[in-house]
N, C-alpha and C positions, 0 to 999 in steps of 0.2 A: 504494500500500500504506500509505503513511504517513497519508494522509487517512482511510483506513478505521479505522486504530488510534485516531486522534484522535477520530473520530466515535463509536467504540465506548466510549472513555474518557469522553467527555462524556455519552453515553447512560447508562452505568452510574452516573456521578456524579449525574445527574438522578434516576435511579431510587432511589438511596440517600437522596437528600434528600427525595424524595416519600414514602418509607416512614418517615421520621423517624429515620434511623440517625445523623444528625449529632448529634442531642441525646443519644443513648445514648453515643456516643463521647466527647462532651464531659463528660458526667457521670462516666464511668469515669476519664477523665483527671484530673478534679478530685479524685476519690476517691483515686487513686494518689498524686497530688501531696500531698494532705493526710496520707496515711500516711507519706510520705517525711520530712516535717518533724515528724512526731510528734503531730499534732492529731487525726487521724481514726483 
């Protein structure tokens, strides 16, 4: 069971990277961080 969950997690991670979602998450994180310190 544990191997299946690990494989599912890796598959979903690979799918997200393939779709470019990592870039979207990073840009949103940067925007939120800049708002917190008062620049953005």
